[in-house]
PLY file of the C-alpha trace (Angstrom):
ply
format ascii 1.0
element vertex 486
property float x
property float y
property float z
element edge 485
property int vertex1
property int vertex2
end_header
-18.90 -16.89 -2.61
-16.83 -16.81 1.10
-16.57 -13.28 2.72
-13.97 -13.31 5.94
-14.14 -11.01 8.82
-11.82 -10.17 11.13
-13.17 -9.72 14.81
-12.01 -7.28 16.88
-11.64 -6.68 20.63
-14.41 -7.27 22.59
-17.75 -5.21 22.49
-16.54 -3.63 19.09
-17.76 -4.38 15.68
-16.15 -7.08 13.21
-14.24 -5.24 10.20
-14.69 -6.86 7.12
-11.57 -8.37 6.02
-12.35 -9.40 2.34
-14.32 -11.74 0.13
-13.61 -14.84 -2.43
-14.59 -14.57 -6.14
-17.83 -16.24 -6.74
-17.59 -20.24 -8.37
-20.68 -21.35 -10.37
-22.63 -23.93 -10.24
-20.60 -26.35 -7.67
-21.36 -27.80 -4.58
-17.47 -28.17 -3.91
-15.79 -24.91 -4.71
-12.01 -24.54 -4.64
-11.41 -20.62 -4.09
-8.24 -19.08 -5.70
-8.09 -15.69 -3.79
-5.85 -15.54 -0.94
-6.28 -13.30 2.18
-2.48 -12.33 3.77
-2.78 -11.07 7.15
-0.02 -10.35 9.66
0.07 -12.83 12.38
0.60 -11.51 15.96
2.13 -13.72 18.58
0.69 -11.67 21.51
-3.02 -11.70 20.45
-5.63 -13.80 20.06
-7.29 -13.13 16.80
-10.68 -14.65 16.36
-11.84 -14.88 12.33
-15.53 -15.60 11.30
-16.19 -16.83 7.49
-19.61 -15.94 6.01
-21.30 -18.08 3.00
-23.36 -16.16 0.77
-25.58 -17.47 -2.48
-26.79 -15.12 -5.23
-30.21 -16.99 -4.65
-32.45 -18.45 -2.07
-32.04 -22.31 -1.62
-34.80 -24.33 0.61
-32.85 -26.19 2.97
-33.62 -29.96 4.25
-33.96 -30.83 7.88
-31.04 -33.03 9.35
-29.00 -32.66 6.20
-25.33 -31.32 6.27
-24.94 -28.48 4.30
-21.14 -29.14 3.68
-17.86 -28.03 5.46
-15.21 -25.44 4.47
-11.08 -26.19 5.06
-8.95 -23.22 5.42
-5.59 -23.95 5.32
-2.98 -21.75 6.84
1.12 -21.64 6.12
3.88 -19.28 7.13
4.57 -17.26 4.28
8.69 -17.20 3.26
10.47 -14.02 2.93
10.58 -13.47 -0.81
9.76 -10.83 -2.65
10.39 -11.82 -6.20
6.89 -11.84 -8.85
7.33 -13.48 -11.89
5.76 -13.23 -15.39
5.11 -16.45 -17.37
3.42 -17.29 -20.49
2.30 -20.51 -21.86
0.86 -22.00 -24.64
-0.24 -25.50 -25.30
-0.34 -27.78 -28.53
-2.34 -30.69 -29.93
-5.03 -30.82 -26.84
-7.49 -33.27 -26.32
-10.75 -32.57 -28.40
-13.81 -32.55 -25.37
-16.66 -30.58 -26.95
-19.07 -32.38 -29.50
-19.84 -29.71 -31.66
-16.51 -28.00 -31.33
-12.78 -28.16 -30.46
-11.78 -27.67 -26.64
-12.08 -24.33 -24.12
-8.71 -24.80 -22.55
-7.74 -22.54 -19.40
-5.05 -23.74 -16.99
-4.95 -24.27 -13.23
-1.72 -23.66 -10.96
-1.26 -25.31 -8.01
1.05 -25.04 -5.41
2.17 -28.03 -3.09
1.92 -27.18 0.53
3.77 -28.72 3.50
1.32 -31.48 4.10
1.43 -33.06 0.82
-1.93 -31.28 -0.43
-2.40 -29.04 -2.99
-3.65 -25.68 -2.96
-4.85 -23.43 -5.97
-2.51 -20.32 -6.76
-3.31 -19.22 -10.07
-6.09 -19.70 -12.98
-5.40 -18.49 -16.36
-8.17 -17.36 -18.93
-10.48 -19.24 -21.39
-9.33 -19.48 -24.59
-12.41 -20.38 -26.82
-12.70 -23.20 -29.60
-8.99 -23.98 -30.01
-6.59 -27.16 -29.41
-3.43 -24.85 -29.62
-4.18 -22.10 -27.11
-1.96 -19.58 -26.37
-2.31 -17.93 -22.86
-2.10 -14.30 -21.74
1.22 -13.48 -19.73
-0.02 -13.26 -15.93
2.33 -12.43 -12.97
2.25 -13.80 -9.68
4.12 -13.68 -6.87
6.99 -16.31 -6.04
5.16 -16.55 -2.60
2.51 -17.44 -3.87
3.65 -19.79 -6.62
5.95 -22.20 -4.28
6.58 -20.12 -0.90
10.06 -19.09 -1.85
10.75 -22.57 -1.97
12.35 -23.15 -5.27
12.07 -27.33 -5.68
8.77 -27.51 -4.24
5.97 -29.21 -6.73
4.05 -26.77 -9.02
1.04 -29.04 -10.23
-0.57 -27.53 -13.33
-4.03 -28.81 -14.41
-5.67 -28.66 -17.82
-9.48 -28.43 -18.03
-11.73 -27.71 -21.01
-14.56 -25.16 -20.11
-18.20 -25.98 -19.76
-20.91 -23.04 -19.16
-22.36 -25.11 -16.64
-19.66 -25.33 -14.37
-18.34 -29.13 -14.70
-14.84 -28.65 -16.69
-14.05 -31.67 -18.19
-10.31 -32.42 -17.14
-7.87 -32.86 -19.99
-4.76 -33.77 -18.09
-1.80 -32.52 -16.33
1.76 -32.10 -15.58
4.15 -31.14 -12.70
7.06 -28.94 -12.45
8.92 -26.51 -10.26
10.09 -22.93 -9.95
13.37 -24.00 -10.38
12.90 -26.26 -13.65
10.57 -23.14 -15.16
13.50 -20.49 -14.34
15.22 -22.20 -16.90
12.87 -19.79 -19.74
11.86 -21.34 -22.82
13.88 -24.24 -23.47
13.18 -28.08 -24.29
13.10 -28.45 -20.67
9.97 -26.73 -20.48
7.93 -28.56 -22.94
5.21 -30.35 -20.85
3.37 -33.63 -21.93
-0.14 -33.11 -20.92
-1.13 -36.85 -18.93
-4.68 -37.91 -18.14
-4.09 -40.47 -15.76
-7.33 -42.48 -16.42
-6.94 -42.93 -20.02
-2.93 -43.57 -19.54
-4.46 -46.68 -17.53
-7.13 -47.70 -19.86
-4.95 -46.94 -23.17
-1.76 -49.18 -24.14
-0.80 -46.82 -26.97
-1.66 -43.91 -24.71
1.09 -40.98 -25.21
-0.42 -37.93 -23.73
-3.45 -35.49 -23.94
-1.15 -32.66 -25.69
1.51 -30.50 -24.80
1.97 -27.45 -22.92
5.32 -24.99 -23.48
6.38 -22.06 -21.50
7.06 -19.30 -23.84
8.22 -16.33 -21.49
9.60 -16.21 -17.82
10.79 -12.92 -16.36
11.94 -12.22 -12.82
10.72 -8.82 -11.06
12.38 -8.25 -7.66
9.04 -5.95 -5.56
11.32 -3.15 -3.90
9.91 -1.69 -0.76
9.91 1.56 0.88
12.52 0.34 3.40
14.51 -0.55 0.73
15.29 2.92 -0.42
15.43 3.69 3.07
18.40 1.45 3.83
19.77 2.43 0.28
20.33 6.11 1.48
17.83 7.82 0.41
16.74 10.94 2.65
13.03 12.01 3.71
12.94 15.68 4.56
10.19 16.58 6.49
8.80 20.19 6.55
6.00 21.68 8.87
3.61 24.43 8.18
1.20 25.89 10.74
-2.05 28.13 9.99
-1.97 31.42 11.49
-5.02 32.74 10.54
-8.00 34.40 12.49
-10.58 32.04 11.91
-8.46 30.15 14.34
-9.70 32.20 17.01
-7.84 34.70 19.24
-4.73 33.03 21.14
-5.46 34.91 24.05
-9.04 33.33 24.56
-9.48 29.96 25.70
-11.95 28.88 22.85
-9.17 29.64 20.30
-7.14 26.90 18.78
-3.99 28.76 19.27
-5.02 29.37 23.12
-1.85 29.77 24.78
-2.46 27.74 28.30
0.26 27.48 30.50
-0.98 23.78 31.56
-1.67 22.21 28.75
-0.89 21.86 24.62
-3.29 23.79 22.81
-5.03 21.50 19.58
-2.06 22.86 17.46
0.16 21.62 19.80
-0.98 18.46 20.34
-1.37 17.65 16.98
1.93 18.86 16.21
3.97 17.07 18.87
1.78 13.82 18.44
1.88 13.96 14.67
5.93 15.39 14.45
7.10 12.84 17.07
5.82 10.29 14.79
7.43 11.47 11.36
10.66 12.68 12.95
11.88 9.12 13.22
11.92 9.28 9.32
13.89 12.32 9.25
18.05 11.43 9.71
18.98 15.04 10.85
15.88 15.91 12.94
16.26 19.54 11.51
12.83 20.68 10.04
11.94 23.53 8.20
8.75 25.58 10.22
6.90 27.95 8.16
3.86 29.64 9.15
1.07 31.15 7.08
-1.76 33.83 6.88
-0.07 36.14 9.87
0.80 39.72 9.74
4.34 39.65 10.70
6.40 42.89 12.73
7.34 45.21 12.46
5.40 46.67 9.34
2.43 44.36 9.76
2.89 42.74 6.36
0.66 39.87 5.51
2.45 36.45 5.04
1.90 33.12 3.69
5.24 31.86 4.21
7.27 32.72 6.97
9.90 31.09 9.19
8.59 30.19 12.52
12.09 30.61 14.03
12.07 34.19 12.40
14.98 33.77 10.29
13.92 33.01 6.71
17.26 32.47 5.47
17.61 29.05 8.15
13.92 28.47 9.07
15.21 24.94 10.47
14.62 23.67 13.87
15.83 20.73 15.81
13.16 17.91 16.48
9.60 18.28 17.00
10.45 20.14 20.36
12.26 23.03 18.41
9.59 23.43 16.07
7.15 23.46 19.22
9.25 26.26 20.51
9.20 27.92 17.38
5.46 27.98 17.03
4.95 29.50 20.70
7.39 31.93 19.92
5.66 33.28 16.87
2.20 33.19 18.81
3.57 35.89 20.66
4.79 38.11 18.33
2.50 37.46 15.31
-0.55 39.00 14.62
-3.06 35.98 13.35
-4.82 37.71 10.04
-5.78 35.97 6.95
-6.62 34.27 4.41
-5.70 30.72 4.63
-3.28 30.28 1.45
-2.34 26.54 1.07
-0.02 27.12 -2.23
2.51 29.27 -1.13
4.00 26.62 1.54
3.44 23.82 -0.98
5.14 26.10 -3.74
8.06 26.32 -1.14
8.54 22.64 -0.80
8.15 22.29 -4.26
11.00 24.23 -5.35
13.47 21.99 -3.25
11.63 18.89 -4.44
12.06 19.80 -7.95
15.79 20.24 -7.55
16.62 16.52 -6.29
14.98 13.94 -8.69
17.71 11.36 -8.24
16.24 9.47 -5.82
18.39 10.33 -3.16
15.84 12.88 -1.43
11.95 12.58 -0.92
10.38 15.41 0.41
7.16 15.56 3.11
5.12 18.69 3.86
3.12 18.32 7.03
0.40 21.22 7.09
-1.60 21.77 9.93
-4.64 23.87 9.66
-8.33 24.71 10.90
-9.62 23.37 7.52
-11.19 27.05 6.01
-9.06 27.28 2.68
-9.28 30.25 0.61
-7.20 29.75 -2.73
-8.69 26.34 -3.70
-7.95 26.89 -7.95
-3.90 27.81 -6.94
-3.37 24.85 -4.33
-5.27 22.50 -6.44
-2.80 23.41 -9.31
0.09 23.39 -7.12
-0.82 20.11 -6.26
-1.19 18.66 -9.89
2.40 20.26 -10.17
4.03 18.74 -7.14
2.47 15.78 -7.96
5.46 15.27 -10.92
8.04 15.84 -7.89
9.40 13.48 -5.03
6.90 15.16 -2.34
3.85 14.18 -0.30
1.68 16.55 1.96
-0.19 15.29 5.29
-2.87 17.70 5.88
-3.94 17.45 9.68
-7.21 19.38 10.07
-7.78 20.68 13.92
-10.75 21.90 15.22
-14.74 21.61 14.75
-14.58 22.52 11.13
-16.00 20.57 8.52
-13.22 19.84 6.36
-15.05 18.65 2.85
-12.17 21.01 0.90
-9.67 18.88 2.46
-10.99 15.46 1.48
-11.21 16.76 -2.19
-7.52 17.54 -2.08
-7.29 14.46 -0.45
-7.89 12.98 -3.91
-8.72 9.25 -2.79
-12.02 9.23 -4.63
-11.09 11.50 -7.51
-7.76 12.38 -8.83
-7.39 15.98 -8.30
-7.17 18.49 -11.06
-6.58 21.66 -12.07
-7.35 23.70 -15.25
-7.67 20.12 -17.40
-4.74 18.47 -16.03
-4.94 15.93 -13.46
-2.41 15.13 -10.84
-0.07 12.45 -11.76
-0.35 10.39 -8.70
-1.99 10.99 -5.27
0.36 12.63 -3.14
-2.03 14.37 -0.21
-3.10 12.43 2.82
-5.66 14.20 4.93
-6.56 13.39 8.41
-9.09 15.29 11.13
-7.31 15.04 14.41
-10.68 15.30 16.50
-11.28 11.39 15.25
-8.08 10.66 17.37
-8.85 12.90 20.92
-10.93 12.09 23.74
-14.19 14.32 24.40
-12.07 16.76 26.25
-10.15 17.54 23.51
-6.99 17.07 25.83
-5.68 13.55 25.26
-5.02 11.81 21.80
-6.60 8.33 22.47
-4.53 6.24 20.14
-0.80 7.10 19.07
-0.71 3.73 17.22
-3.67 4.35 15.28
-2.94 7.86 14.57
1.09 7.00 13.35
-0.86 4.39 11.20
-3.30 6.90 9.32
-0.99 9.62 8.90
1.85 7.83 7.33
-0.63 4.93 6.00
-0.19 6.21 2.19
3.23 7.75 2.52
5.01 4.64 1.31
2.68 3.58 -1.51
3.10 7.47 -2.35
6.92 7.36 -2.48
7.06 4.34 -4.44
4.71 5.21 -7.24
7.16 7.86 -7.67
10.31 5.63 -7.76
8.10 3.57 -10.08
7.38 6.01 -12.94
10.71 7.40 -12.94
12.58 3.68 -12.93
14.59 4.78 -9.79
15.85 1.81 -8.24
17.02 1.61 -4.68
20.48 1.84 -4.04
22.64 -1.08 -2.05
22.40 -0.69 1.09
26.24 -0.22 2.70
27.48 -3.23 4.35
26.82 -3.46 8.29
29.27 -1.46 10.29
32.23 -4.12 11.60
34.51 -2.26 14.57
38.08 -2.68 13.92
39.58 -5.09 15.61
42.27 -4.28 17.93
45.71 -6.29 17.80
46.94 -6.75 20.91
51.22 -6.39 21.08
53.62 -7.71 23.09
57.11 -7.11 23.65
59.95 -9.54 23.84
0 1
1 2
2 3
3 4
4 5
5 6
6 7
7 8
8 9
9 10
10 11
11 12
12 13
13 14
14 15
15 16
16 17
17 18
18 19
19 20
20 21
21 22
22 23
23 24
24 25
25 26
26 27
27 28
28 29
29 30
30 31
31 32
32 33
33 34
34 35
35 36
36 37
37 38
38 39
39 40
40 41
41 42
42 43
43 44
44 45
45 46
46 47
47 48
48 49
49 50
50 51
51 52
52 53
53 54
54 55
55 56
56 57
57 58
58 59
59 60
60 61
61 62
62 63
63 64
64 65
65 66
66 67
67 68
68 69
69 70
70 71
71 72
72 73
73 74
74 75
75 76
76 77
77 78
78 79
79 80
80 81
81 82
82 83
83 84
84 85
85 86
86 87
87 88
88 89
89 90
90 91
91 92
92 93
93 94
94 95
95 96
96 97
97 98
98 99
99 100
100 101
101 102
102 103
103 104
104 105
105 106
106 107
107 108
108 109
109 110
110 111
111 112
112 113
113 114
114 115
115 116
116 117
117 118
118 119
119 120
120 121
121 122
122 123
123 124
124 125
125 126
126 127
127 128
128 129
129 130
130 131
131 132
132 133
133 134
134 135
135 136
136 137
137 138
138 139
139 140
140 141
141 142
142 143
143 144
144 145
145 146
146 147
147 148
148 149
149 150
150 151
151 152
152 153
153 154
154 155
155 156
156 157
157 158
158 159
159 160
160 161
161 162
162 163
163 164
164 165
165 166
166 167
167 168
168 169
169 170
170 171
171 172
172 173
173 174
174 175
175 176
176 177
177 178
178 179
179 180
180 181
181 182
182 183
183 184
184 185
185 186
186 187
187 188
188 189
189 190
190 191
191 192
192 193
193 194
194 195
195 196
196 197
197 198
198 199
199 200
200 201
201 202
202 203
203 204
204 205
205 206
206 207
207 208
208 209
209 210
210 211
211 212
212 213
213 214
214 215
215 216
216 217
217 218
218 219
219 220
220 221
221 222
222 223
223 224
224 225
225 226
226 227
227 228
228 229
229 230
230 231
231 232
232 233
233 234
234 235
235 236
236 237
237 238
238 239
239 240
240 241
241 242
242 243
243 244
244 245
245 246
246 247
247 248
248 249
249 250
250 251
251 252
252 253
253 254
254 255
255 256
256 257
257 258
258 259
259 260
260 261
261 262
262 263
263 264
264 265
265 266
266 267
267 268
268 269
269 270
270 271
271 272
272 273
273 274
274 275
275 276
276 277
277 278
278 279
279 280
280 281
281 282
282 283
283 284
284 285
285 286
286 287
287 288
288 289
289 290
290 291
291 292
292 293
293 294
294 295
295 296
296 297
297 298
298 299
299 300
300 301
301 302
302 303
303 304
304 305
305 306
306 307
307 308
308 309
309 310
310 311
311 312
312 313
313 314
314 315
315 316
316 317
317 318
318 319
319 320
320 321
321 322
322 323
323 324
324 325
325 326
326 327
327 328
328 329
329 330
330 331
331 332
332 333
333 334
334 335
335 336
336 337
337 338
338 339
339 340
340 341
341 342
342 343
343 344
344 345
345 346
346 347
347 348
348 349
349 350
350 351
351 352
352 353
353 354
354 355
355 356
356 357
357 358
358 359
359 360
360 361
361 362
362 363
363 364
364 365
365 366
366 367
367 368
368 369
369 370
370 371
371 372
372 373
373 374
374 375
375 376
376 377
377 378
378 379
379 380
380 381
381 382
382 383
383 384
384 385
385 386
386 387
387 388
388 389
389 390
390 391
391 392
392 393
393 394
394 395
395 396
396 397
397 398
398 399
399 400
400 401
401 402
402 403
403 404
404 405
405 406
406 407
407 408
408 409
409 410
410 411
411 412
412 413
413 414
414 415
415 416
416 417
417 418
418 419
419 420
420 421
421 422
422 423
423 424
424 425
425 426
426 427
427 428
428 429
429 430
430 431
431 432
432 433
433 434
434 435
435 436
436 437
437 438
438 439
439 440
440 441
441 442
442 443
443 444
444 445
445 446
446 447
447 448
448 449
449 450
450 451
451 452
452 453
453 454
454 455
455 456
456 457
457 458
458 459
459 460
460 461
461 462
462 463
463 464
464 465
465 466
466 467
467 468
468 469
469 470
470 471
471 472
472 473
473 474
474 475
475 476
476 477
477 478
478 479
479 480
480 481
481 482
482 483
483 484
484 485
């Protein structure tokens, strides 16, 4: 087993990136699992490879312990995958007391002429005519997007001790395989040693392609380019647990010289997400406050004071409405999330064709009151084109928020589980310095806040079978024809 660690900048801990599969009983393992990593031209990236065995061994002084060969190749820009299935007929018998236990090993040819394993099928026990299960592999892994690149397929008879017997091999290419089930995709399995020794040798059996289906992996960006609109709504916690806004200890303290905790979180996160909202018009809501003039408690009020049109222009407009609200409302309670979740869900429920997706950003101090109702709202919203980002400000424990996040255990309500995970929770204190006045890393905050949104978005589109619309053609400015008078 080989593990790979990515070295972070000097004086920081190394980050575990992944590990290979375990290959039993061999001194020359050929690992299949690939590690795809981003390449940054402007950074030096140190890598460390660790070897681990499941049992201890006694070393011999002065003896070499082997070498590891790491190959790297730039991946082609191809997002297709293929679903293939193979069978074989009349393979060579390799087992003395049985037939054979065959499996296939696929190799991609590299630019230097060498081969790299890209897939192994399962083993089919005691047969010379196996039918393997269909498997899915990316075109990049299979041939790096080069349709004419050689693909070598080896056929082995599995042995328990790891010394698998070679039956034979054949070569093909993506272009040949793409013809699908036909006479062109029946391959003779050739064992070169047998062919060289036996004049009457024909083959060691045949392998036939049963099916070949191309699937294009669409991305979040494909939908955005196709016109899907991302609509962001902001909801801010105005409950009394935040402290009196006139006191410096309050998370809502209106300091004339610097942003308070809510303002800092709103500006930092909002400036990230506003780039994904085309019109930059954000509905901005508050919850948990008593409103003028009658002092009624509201868990779903417009920060700009206009319930018919709660939209604010850009994050600066939201900030302005937030500070204006602090001067007019009274912090109260309890902390109810369900009303603002249901508010956005009503809009999301009206647009299910993939043309719009809704993201609710809730900024809160973390003391939640309506947990049961909130869970029910999230479970219901999980069927809609909607995601929820919760940013926790202040020093409170956020156990309830971690539960809503659903990364470990999928959230449920009344025995019904959420259709998909739609909540991302981020504790804002992890991104600010000890003074609490500055964000340490906007890039890291951006990554963590938006980390799950694309996959949540894609999971909704996949479940509903919604494909991205074609991107409009690039804008071409009209050409001006110069006319001259004669």
